[in-house]
N, C-alpha and C positions, 0 to 999 in steps of 0.2 A: 386801331388806326394810329394812335400816338406811338404805340410800340413799333409798328411797322415803319413809321417815319424815322424813329430813332435807330432802328436796325439799318435802314437805308443810309442814314447819316454816318453810322459807324463803318459801314461797308465802304462808303465813299472816302472817308478819312483813311481807312486801311489801304484803299486803292491808291490814294495820293502818296501815302508813306511808302508803299511797296513799289511805286512807280520808278523812282531813281535807283532803288536797290535791285529790283527784279525787272528792270527794263529789258533785260536779255530775253526773258520768257515771252512777254507780250510782243516785243518787236520781232522776235524770231518767228513766232507763229504768224505774224502779219506778213512777214517777208515771204514765207512759204505759202 
């Protein structure tokens, strides 16, 4: 359970970091 929470936290941090850099990918898929 603790490992799962840590994994989720890491994924969230990676998502925040990849947001500005890879905003093309997510924004593009959302537009289509």
